[in-house]
N, C-alpha and C positions, 0 to 999 in steps of 0.2 A: 938448403939441405935440411931434411927432417932430422930431429934428434933421435939418438939410438933408443930402442925400446927398453923400458925398465926390465930389471932382472926377472920380476914376476911374470911379465909378458913373454919373455924368452922361454921361461919354464912352461907356460901354458902352450906356447907354440910347439914345444917339444912334445907335449902330451897329445896335441892335435895331430901331429905327424907320425904318431905310432910309437913313441919312445916311452910309453908308460911302463912302469915296472911290473904292474899287474896285468899279465897277458890275458886274463879272463875277461877283462873289460874291453869288449870289441865295439868300436864306433863305426858308423857308416863312413865310407871314403868321401872326401870332398875335393873338388877341383877348383882351387882358388890360389891366387898368387900370394906370396908372403906379405905383400903390401895390403891386399884385401883382408887377409887373416888378421893382420895387425890392426887395421881400422875397425874390424868387427870386435876385436877384444877391447880396444880402447873405448869404443862406444858402450860396451857392456859394463865398463868399469866406472863410468861417470854417473854420479848421483842425479836423479831426476825428480819429477813431480811427486812420485810416491814416497821418495825419501824425505822430501819437504813436508809431506803429509804426516809421516812418522814423527818428524821433529816437532810437530805441534804438541806432542805429549810431554815435552821436556819440562821438568819441574817435579814438585812433590805433591802427592795425592793422598787423601785420607778418607776413610769411610767405614762401613760395616759390611761384613761378609756373612752370608748364611750358607751353610752346607748341610747336605743330607747324606748320611752313610748308606742309605738304601731307599728304594722307592717306597713312599708312604710313611717313612720314618719322621720323627720330629726334627726340625732344623736345629743346628748348632750355630749360635750367633756370636760373632767375635769382632772386635775392632781390628782394622787392618790398614796398612799404608804401603805405598810404593813410590819410588823415585825413578825418573827417567833421564838419561843423558845420551847424547849422540857420540859415536866413536868413529875413528878412521875417516875423518873428513866428511862426516855426515852420511856415511854409507850404512851404518848400523846403529840401532838403539839398544842400550843396555838398561834393563829394568831390575831394580833390587826391591824385593818384597819382604814384608815382615808382618806377623800377626801373633796373637797370643791365643793358642788353642786351648779351650777349657779342658782341664785335666790332662793335657798332653805337653804343655809348656810352649816355649817360643818356637815359631815356625819361620824359617827364612828361605827365600827362593831367589833365583837369578834367571833372567831370560835374555837371550840375544836374538834380536829380530832384524830382518832386512828385507829388501825387495830386490829380487833377482830380475833385472831388466831383460836379460836374455830369455829366461824361462817365463817371464810375465806372471810372477807369483810372489806373495809374501812367504818368507821362510822363518822358522823360529825353533830355537832349542831352549829347553827348560830343565833346570836342576834345582833340588831343594834339600833341606836337612832331614826330611822324612823318608829318604830313600837314596839308593846309590845308582839308580837308573837315570838315563837321559831321555827325556821326551823330545821327539822331533816332529815337526809338522809343517805343513804348507797350506796356503789359502788364498782367497781373493777378496777384494772389496766388493760388497754387495751392491745391488742396484740402487739402494737408498742413498749411496754416496757417503754414508757416515758410519758404516759397520764393516768389520772384517771378520769373516768366518775362517777358522783354521782347524784342520783335522790333524790330530796328533796320533802317534803310535808309541807305545811303551810296553815293556815287559812286566806283566803282572805277577808278583811273587805268590799270590794265592791261586790264581788259575794256572800258573806255570806256562804261560804262553803270551804272545804279543796281543794286546788289545787296543782299541781305539778310544779316543775322547775328542769331542767336538766343542769348540769354543767360539762364541760370538762376542766381540767387544764393540759396543755402540757409543758413539759420541753424542750424547743427548744435547750438549752445548759445548762451547769452548772450555767451560769450567766444570763439566759433569760428564761422567762415563758410567755405563752399566756393563758389567762383565757377567756372562753366563756360560756354564759348562755342562755338557751332557756326557754320560757314559752308560755302559750296559749294567743293569742291575745284576747283582751277584746271583740272585736266586732265579729270576725269570729270564735273564738275558736280554730284556727289553731296554731300550734307551730311556733314561729318565734325567730330569734336571738335578744335578748333583751340587751345583754351586751358583749363587747369584750375589752380586755385590754392586753397590753404588758408591762411587768415589767423587769427591769434589776437589778441585785444585786448591792447594794451600796458598794463601796470600803471602 
């Protein structure tokens, strides 16, 4: 006899069968047995190769970050570091980030990253001490097999609307990474490189 499904699985089954509290979220009907639904949910809950790939970042990383407040501006250079650990049985990675921003003080950030096996995409949420917004994004591993491109959206307090930001993290080697971010220039609206940082794994 198979074990009873976990409470979380039961909750998800209820959502799939139309018991969601928010009636505005309408999903297409499915014709599956409870056993088939349970198997699909259990398969989606198991960590896989992409989670193992995320786990390769576990540890502490240090480096220097360059950021540009606008296209064509002089870069601001600062030392930065981050640490990564895996959570919830290897399903998600938590990244804690810190840097000393010239003239602005200490900057701290927190990212939660996972790979949704059902959706087939990386998903990330970012928060930091320089704002009260939550950036959310999703992305894919690129064809080079060593980079992940993530597209974020967040509410811009200057533009007073949601805007986008694109990030590519590349593993140059097991012990070195390059992070790059692009966003729209405030004046021209054209995408430009706003941040670039190279990190090495602390021994």
